[in-house]
PLY file of the C-alpha trace (Angstrom):
ply
format ascii 1.0
element vertex 216
property float x
property float y
property float z
element edge 215
property int vertex1
property int vertex2
end_header
148.23 144.17 54.48
144.76 145.20 53.31
144.06 144.67 49.58
143.17 148.43 49.46
146.51 149.60 50.72
148.19 152.16 48.67
151.98 151.81 48.03
153.91 154.99 47.12
157.31 154.31 45.54
159.67 157.06 45.64
162.29 156.72 43.03
159.61 154.49 41.45
161.09 155.05 37.88
164.36 153.42 38.77
164.94 149.64 38.02
164.30 148.46 41.37
161.42 151.11 42.07
159.65 150.05 38.92
160.10 146.43 39.51
158.47 146.33 42.82
155.77 148.84 41.52
154.94 146.07 38.59
155.05 143.21 41.19
152.82 144.99 43.45
150.39 146.00 40.96
150.09 142.49 39.74
149.33 141.27 43.44
146.52 143.86 43.50
147.49 146.93 45.39
147.37 150.43 44.27
150.76 151.88 43.46
151.65 155.51 43.21
155.03 155.93 41.33
156.92 158.90 42.73
159.71 160.89 40.96
161.30 164.18 41.38
159.61 164.72 38.03
155.83 164.11 37.76
155.70 163.90 34.41
158.22 160.97 34.22
156.43 159.44 36.98
153.22 159.60 34.91
154.80 158.45 31.80
156.04 155.19 33.59
152.93 154.46 35.25
151.34 154.81 31.66
153.44 151.74 30.61
152.22 149.52 33.52
149.29 147.45 33.97
146.81 147.63 37.11
146.33 150.27 39.36
149.17 152.40 38.90
149.63 156.35 38.66
152.38 158.68 38.90
153.17 161.95 40.91
155.96 163.81 42.48
157.53 162.41 45.37
156.06 164.72 47.90
152.44 163.89 46.73
153.17 160.21 46.30
154.33 160.11 49.84
150.95 162.26 50.94
148.76 159.95 49.18
150.03 156.73 50.04
149.50 154.40 53.24
152.94 152.90 52.86
155.98 154.81 51.40
158.97 152.64 49.99
162.21 154.59 49.29
163.92 153.12 46.37
166.31 156.10 45.52
170.18 156.00 44.97
172.11 156.84 48.40
173.08 160.08 46.59
169.50 161.11 46.70
168.57 159.55 49.81
169.00 162.26 52.62
167.58 164.85 49.85
164.23 162.95 49.36
163.97 161.97 53.16
164.08 165.81 53.97
161.50 166.56 50.81
158.90 163.87 52.14
159.54 164.14 55.75
156.16 165.82 56.92
154.12 163.79 54.37
155.33 160.65 56.16
154.67 161.20 59.68
152.26 158.69 61.17
153.14 156.28 58.18
155.59 153.29 57.56
158.48 154.16 55.57
160.38 151.26 53.89
164.02 152.26 53.09
165.45 150.14 50.27
168.52 152.37 49.76
171.94 151.00 50.00
174.95 153.17 50.80
176.98 152.21 47.55
179.81 154.90 47.01
180.99 154.34 43.22
183.09 153.40 41.77
183.80 150.91 44.37
180.08 149.20 44.60
181.07 146.00 45.48
183.12 147.03 48.49
181.27 147.72 51.50
181.22 151.18 52.78
178.71 151.79 55.50
177.91 155.41 56.66
178.97 156.66 60.12
175.54 156.37 61.44
175.83 152.57 60.74
173.18 152.02 57.93
170.98 153.91 55.32
167.94 152.89 57.50
169.25 154.52 60.68
169.99 157.82 58.76
166.48 157.76 57.73
164.85 157.25 61.06
167.34 159.81 62.61
165.92 162.45 59.97
162.33 161.59 60.05
162.04 161.22 63.78
159.93 159.07 65.86
156.72 159.73 64.16
157.95 157.57 61.31
157.92 153.96 61.65
161.08 153.05 59.53
161.69 149.53 58.01
164.36 148.63 56.36
163.80 145.77 53.37
164.45 145.04 49.64
168.05 145.55 49.56
169.15 142.37 48.11
166.23 141.97 45.71
167.36 141.46 41.98
164.73 143.78 39.73
165.27 141.95 36.58
162.90 138.85 37.84
160.33 141.65 38.98
160.24 143.19 35.59
160.34 139.44 33.66
156.62 139.15 35.55
157.73 136.82 38.41
158.58 136.89 41.86
162.25 137.51 42.79
163.70 134.07 43.76
165.10 135.05 47.11
164.31 135.85 50.71
163.93 139.43 51.87
165.37 140.38 55.26
162.99 142.95 56.95
164.31 145.18 59.82
162.83 147.71 61.88
162.14 148.52 65.78
158.30 148.17 65.61
157.28 144.89 65.47
153.75 145.55 63.57
155.36 147.52 61.31
157.98 144.59 60.23
155.14 142.09 59.86
153.30 144.56 57.54
156.38 144.71 55.30
157.12 140.95 55.51
153.52 140.43 54.10
154.58 143.11 51.35
157.71 141.13 50.56
155.77 137.87 50.18
153.75 139.37 47.37
156.95 140.06 45.47
159.69 137.54 46.48
159.85 134.12 47.79
159.03 135.15 51.33
159.88 138.04 53.81
162.13 137.11 56.94
162.06 139.19 60.33
165.62 140.25 60.72
164.96 142.22 63.93
165.67 145.81 64.85
166.59 148.52 62.57
170.42 148.59 63.55
170.65 145.00 61.99
169.88 146.48 58.45
173.59 147.37 58.46
173.92 143.53 57.55
171.71 143.56 54.50
173.03 146.84 53.37
176.60 145.41 53.44
175.66 142.15 51.91
174.54 144.17 48.56
177.77 145.10 47.88
178.96 141.36 48.22
176.21 140.10 45.95
177.26 142.91 43.09
180.90 141.36 43.42
179.31 138.04 42.99
176.99 139.13 40.16
180.17 140.19 38.23
182.44 137.34 39.21
180.07 134.53 38.12
178.12 136.42 35.42
174.67 136.34 36.93
171.93 138.72 36.58
170.86 139.05 40.19
172.15 136.83 43.17
170.15 136.68 45.97
169.93 135.01 49.41
168.08 132.40 51.06
167.67 131.49 54.82
168.01 127.68 55.21
166.48 125.66 57.87
163.56 128.05 58.57
159.75 126.88 57.78
157.43 129.76 57.98
154.68 127.58 56.30
0 1
1 2
2 3
3 4
4 5
5 6
6 7
7 8
8 9
9 10
10 11
11 12
12 13
13 14
14 15
15 16
16 17
17 18
18 19
19 20
20 21
21 22
22 23
23 24
24 25
25 26
26 27
27 28
28 29
29 30
30 31
31 32
32 33
33 34
34 35
35 36
36 37
37 38
38 39
39 40
40 41
41 42
42 43
43 44
44 45
45 46
46 47
47 48
48 49
49 50
50 51
51 52
52 53
53 54
54 55
55 56
56 57
57 58
58 59
59 60
60 61
61 62
62 63
63 64
64 65
65 66
66 67
67 68
68 69
69 70
70 71
71 72
72 73
73 74
74 75
75 76
76 77
77 78
78 79
79 80
80 81
81 82
82 83
83 84
84 85
85 86
86 87
87 88
88 89
89 90
90 91
91 92
92 93
93 94
94 95
95 96
96 97
97 98
98 99
99 100
100 101
101 102
102 103
103 104
104 105
105 106
106 107
107 108
108 109
109 110
110 111
111 112
112 113
113 114
114 115
115 116
116 117
117 118
118 119
119 120
120 121
121 122
122 123
123 124
124 125
125 126
126 127
127 128
128 129
129 130
130 131
131 132
132 133
133 134
134 135
135 136
136 137
137 138
138 139
139 140
140 141
141 142
142 143
143 144
144 145
145 146
146 147
147 148
148 149
149 150
150 151
151 152
152 153
153 154
154 155
155 156
156 157
157 158
158 159
159 160
160 161
161 162
162 163
163 164
164 165
165 166
166 167
167 168
168 169
169 170
170 171
171 172
172 173
173 174
174 175
175 176
176 177
177 178
178 179
179 180
180 181
181 182
182 183
183 184
184 185
185 186
186 187
187 188
188 189
189 190
190 191
191 192
192 193
193 194
194 195
195 196
196 197
197 198
198 199
199 200
200 201
201 202
202 203
203 204
204 205
205 206
206 207
207 208
208 209
209 210
210 211
211 212
212 213
213 214
214 215
């Protein structure tokens, strides 16, 4: 994507959201951290290097070129409804995972099939919803490096998928085209599997790698 692209991260004060903000800022992108509290977002942005500023979720969505949704699933629908008008005509990247505490290591997908499909249904055809970043461990992003994993990217619009694949390559090993939005259910479900692996093997952030694929 153009280097002057502004990325708005809703839920940008959370672990994944703030990690992505730091990584994209290091890559030269302008980032707006969004939060339900503009003051909290501004405080978080003040602790980061690069072109990072904070705003309330609605303002962050309105002012960004690409919007990333990195909120807990419990806040997913409410946040989408809050920014629905602001994201029309844009790419919205849904990184939410339908985890249902306390059994977060057990796959529990919603009746709609995936969080991404809920997002597309709520936002309508005027928004190009792309699903990505579910299986990215935030610890590596916070430590200053790229996440050592592939990022599966799903969406019904090929151009939008390609744009997010490029963004993924700035923060992780690479982005990989996973096909249509319905396929997001696989990556969302895999998050629970990886959480279980992290616990059983005591690792900070297990990821995935697609073998046999040369994208160089």
